[in-house]
N, C-alpha and C positions, 0 to 999 in steps of 0.2 A: 654407711650403714650395714649392718650387720645382724644375721638371723642366726641367732645359736639353736645349733638342733644337737639329739645326740646319733651316734651312725648305728650304735646295736645297745640289746638292753646291761650288755654288760657295761657302757659307756656312761648309761644312765641311772644316777646315785639316789635321784628324787622321787620316792613313792614308784609306785607300778605303772609307771609312764614309759612308754618305749622311745617317742619323743615330746619335748618339751619347747613347745616355741616363748622365749621371753618377748614382752610389750602385751600380753594381755595376761590379767591377773588370774591368780587360781581360784580368788573369790567370784562365782558369777554374779553377784550381784554387785559387784565394784568395778563395771567395765571400764567408767570413762575416768582418765586419770589417775588410776593406780598405777606403783610402783612396780619397775622390772622385779619380776619373781627371782632374784639372785641366785637363791638354791638351786634354780629348775638350769640354770647355764653351764653348757657341758663343754659345746664347741660350737666353735663364729666361725660362720659363711659371711664373706663380703659380697654382697649381692652387685655388681655393675663397676665397682669401684676399680677394678684392675689387681686386687692383693690375693695372693694365692690362699684357698684355705680348702677345707673339706666340703664337697658337693652333698647338699640335704637328698637329692635324688638317688646316692649312691646307698642306699639300703640295702642290707641280706635280710631282714626277717621278715619270717614268712608272713606271720599275721602281727598286725602294732595295733597296741592301744597310745591312742593319742590323746593328751590332754591337752586342750588349747584357750583354755582360761573358765575352766568348768571344774567344780569338782568331781563331778560324775564322770570318769572315764568313758571315753565309745566302746563300743564293743568291737572286739576284733573284727578288721576290713579285712576281705580278698586282696591280694596286690592288688590288682588292677585297677579297683577301688579306691588305694589306699592315696594311691598321687592324687586324684581330684580333691580329696579332704585335705591332706596338707598342703596343695595348693589355695584352696580357700583360707587354710588358715594364714598362710603368708600374705594373702590378700588384707587382710584382717588387721594384719599386726604392722603392716606398709606404715598407714599413717604416722603410726604412735614413733616408729623408729625416725621417718622421716623427718619429725619435728624436733626430735630429740639430739640425732646428729650432726657433727658437723659436716659444712657444707663440702661436696668432691672435689671443686676447683676454687679455692682461694685466693681471693684479688688479690696482686703484689700489694704491700703495702709500702709507704712513703713518706720518710720524714724529715723535717727539715735540720740542717746540722750547722748552719750560720746565715744569718740574713745580713747583707750588707750595704753600704751607702752608695758603691761605687760599682760598675759590673765586672763581674770577674769574668776571665776567660775561659780555658779549658782546665780540669780538674785531674789530678795525676793520684795514686795510693801507694805509698812505699810498700816495702815489705811487711811492715812493721802496723800496718793498718794507720800511719799517718797519711793524712790529707795535705796536698799541695795543689797550690792553683795560681793562675796567672790573672792579671788582671787587664782586661780588655783596652787597647791604646785608646777607642773613641770616646774615651773617658778623662784621656789625657793623665791616666796616676802617677802618684808618685813615685809610686814603690810596683815591680811589675812583676816577681813571683812572691807568692806569699805561702802562709802555712797555718793550718788551724792550731789550733791550741786553746782548748776547752770552750769552743765553740768560736772564738774569737782569732783573727785576720792579724800575724804577725808576718814581718816582712820575713826573707828567707832569700840566701841563708844569714846576711843579716843587712842593717838597713844601707848600709853604705854599698854594698852589692848590690842589693835590689834598687836601688835608687841610679845606677851608673846603667843600668840597662837602658835598650833606647826604645824596643816595644818588643812584646815577648804575647804570643795566644798559648804557640802548640807545648807540651810538657807531657814527659813520659818517664817513670820508673822502671828499670830494669831490675830482676831478681839478684844481682848483685849488690845490689843497695846504692847503684847510682841513679840520681835526679839530674833527667835531661829536659834543658830547656832550648826553645830557638828563638835566639834573639833576631827579629828582621831587619834591625838595622834601620838606618835614617842616613841623611847626605853626609855626615862626619864621619859614622859608625859602619863598620862591614856588616854584613850579614854572618850569623855564625852560629853553630850546635854546643851548645856549652853542656860537660859536666860535671857533676859535682857529687862528692864520693859523703853520702849521707851518714856512713856509720862511721868515718873520720872525722868528717866535717872539715872537708879541704877539697881544693879545685883539683880534678882530673884531667882535664880534657877541656881544647878550644880548637875545634877546627871551624875555618873562616871559609865562608863560600866564596869562591873568588869570582872577579866580573864575568867571566867566560859562562859561567855557571846562571848567571840570570841573564833579564831583558830591563830593560829602559822603566817598566813599570810593576819590576817583579814585585810579588806578592807571599814570601814565606813563611806560611803561617800555620804548617800544623805537621807531624812527620810520623812514620812508623820506624821503631828499630827489630831487626833483625839479630836476636840473641846468638842463632846457632852461628852466622855467618859472619857476626859482626860488622852489620850494615847497615843504613840509616835509608831509609826512603822519605823526601822532602816534598810537598804538594807546592807548586810554584802555583797559585791560581793567574797569576797575575793581573791585568786590569786593576792595580791597585787605586784608581781613581775611582771604581764601581763601576762606571759606565763610558771606559777609556777601553783602547785595543786589547783584546781576550788572546794572548798567545801562553796558554798555560803548559807546564810540563812535570816532570818528575824529577827533582836530583837526587843522585844515586851518590851516595859516601861510604867510601870505606873508612870503618872507626880502625882501622890499625895504621893506616897510612895517610888519611886526609884526602886521597885522591877522590875527585869527585866526577860526575859525568849528568850530563843534563841530556834527557830521554824524552822523543816523541813531541816535540815541543808542537804545541797546536793541533795535534790529532784530534778527531772527531770525538772518542772517546773521553778525553778531557775538557771538550767544549760545553758551553751552557745549552741547553735546549729552547727549542721557539718559544716555550711558556715560563713567564717571568715567575722569580720565586712568588711562591706564597705563604703569606703568614697570617692566621687567626681567621681564614678566608675570604683575605683582599690582598691584591695583586700590588709588589712594591715597585716604588717607583723614586728618580731622581731627578731633580733640575741643574742643569746643566748651566754655564755661564752666562748664556745668552735668555735662560728662565723658561727653556724648552724640556718638560716634562720627560725622562727617558727610563722603561721597564728597566729593574733590575734582573738583569740575568748574569751569574756568575757560573764561571765553570770549576774544574777541577780545584778540590777545600778540602772533606772530610777524607780521611785515609787511615788504615789500621792493618795490623797484621795478624793472624791465631796464632792461640797459643804455641801450637806447633809449630811456627814459623813454616808452615808450608806456602800458603795463601795471602798475598797483599788484596786487600779489598779497597777500593777508590770512586768515588764517585762527584759529580758537579752538584752544586748548590739545589738548581733548578731540578723541578720534578722529572724524571727519567727512569735512567737504569742504574743499578749498583754492579760492576764488574768487578773480577779480579785474577790476579795472574798470579804464576808460582813465583815466589820469593828467590828462588835460586836460579831462576831466568832473569828475572830484572835485576837483581844484585852481580849477576857476568857480566865481569868488564868485555868480556873476549864476545858475548854474544851481539851480531850485529843487533840494529833496533827492530829490521824487518822480522829476526826471529822474536823478540819480545811483542813485536805487533800480532803476531800470529800466535803468541801462547794466550792474549788476553782472551775473555769469557764474560758476554753476560750472563749476570748470575741473580738477579731479581729485580723487580722491578722498587722504586721507593718513591715516597713527597719528598716534598722541598724540604730541606735538611742541612743543618750546619756540621752535623758530628757523627761518627758513629766508633762502635768498641766491637770487637770480632771476638767471640764467644767459641766455648767445645760445640764439636758436633754440628760445625757451619752456621750455628748461631749468627747473625748481626746484628747489634741493636744501630737504631735509625733515631735520630731528633727528628721529628715530625713538627718543623715550627707551624704548621697547616692547622692541626687538628689540638694542640697543645698538648702534646703526648709524645710517646716513646714507640716507635713500630720496633717490631721482631721481624728478620728477613731468612728464609733459609731456601732449598732446593725447593720446597714444594710453595712459596709464594711467600708474600708479605702481609703482615696484618700488624695492628696495634695490640700491643702487649699491656700498656696503662696511659690510662687518661688522667689528667688531673688539670683543675680551672689553673692551677698555679702555674703551668708548666707555658709559661710566656716567652716564647722562645728560647724552648732548650737548647743551649748551645755546644757544650762537650759533653763527653761521656767517657767512662773509665771503670771498667771492671775490677774490683777490687778484692783484695785473696780469698776472702771469706765468701765471694760470689755475689755479693752485691753489686749495684748499680750505682755510682754518684756522678750526678749531672750536676749542671750549671746552669741557672736560669738568669737571662740577662735583658729582657724584653727589647731585641737589638733594634726588633722593628719599630718600636719607639724612639729609636734616637733622634738626634736632632739633623743626623746627614742625610736621615733618608724620610724628613718631615719638615722640609724647609728651614730649615733652622731651629722650630720647637721641638722640644721635647716631652714626648706625653706618657712617659714612666711611671710607674706608680711604685715606689718603694716601699719596701724593700727590697733588692734583688738575693738570690738565695741559691745556696747552696746546699743539694736536695742527695739522701741515700733511697733506693729503693730496692724492696729486699724481697721475694719472690717465695712466695708462701706455700 
């Protein structure tokens, strides 16, 4: 909303008026629905929007003639009375400006990029804007890594390689054009981090996660890359059976040498909280082999690093705390685990979630699976950023080079594994983009 006024008589070129308030017609008989008197607009003052402009109260005239919608101008006023009239005129003009102006705080816009018949895992956006994503292992997909081409999913980098992978959820794109994906492995295939040069279209690196960096029920499912120090931080949630033993840890990998280190296994900041994962307002459960139902409580899962490669953020999937630790300390192989532990700090509260993405100025986007939303956390707290009925289990998040946020929506809470072998999903699954206007 803006209220144009002139600061001095010299500024005003529309008749013998010192101040012209646009929004009230010059014709006194056309008060309702009149168009703006464009010829009277001289200086724009943005009231309450935070935009800098001229202050209408800083007026140097000794005696002003004000026209606020009448052909006959007011008589010159004393300076102390002038402000009262000006305030009244602004008040009268306010409804017209409010009705015609754009909202001060527009809601983020949500658009569907692709509709899928199988569950997507996590997304990644290349430096050129290409959308890549993984296919969630719960659906036993034929192809594990995909790329969007005109809204359609195409195996990446080709059918042969995409099909040969064991199980992939985590995926990241670095500024040098490398697409990294984390193959979780299986009984016959070792877990590994694979780098593909998207510019040259060739294999760049393969870093195997050795046995000593895993546990029997490891679930290496997400990771973050420190591009400044060339380190990868892999979140091993463990509890691959969803209700078995929980021994989560971060696996630190040097991408130059392939050296790995498993740190803080079973630490309390990695463990799930007492409250089970809540999706769409309902606590999730799973039956064991004997038919007993157990609450789903999963620990360390989402992990991300900020654009400046300063902080690594991480959390469990259950409601609780979002934590962070300096990347330089977490990635320093010479640091004892006690030093890493000491450097960890609680950052914000968070809902049940499956993915996070760290942006500028300490903003962390969080998939809010409980409320069909994406939340945002910073030092001041956590709040819902955008809510959409289609966000039924928003899984992975990725901040694109243009600042938009891409999210995969896969209705994971409706999967057979959590519903006694029966699926309640309503296809299609979605890849969506959120633009903050």
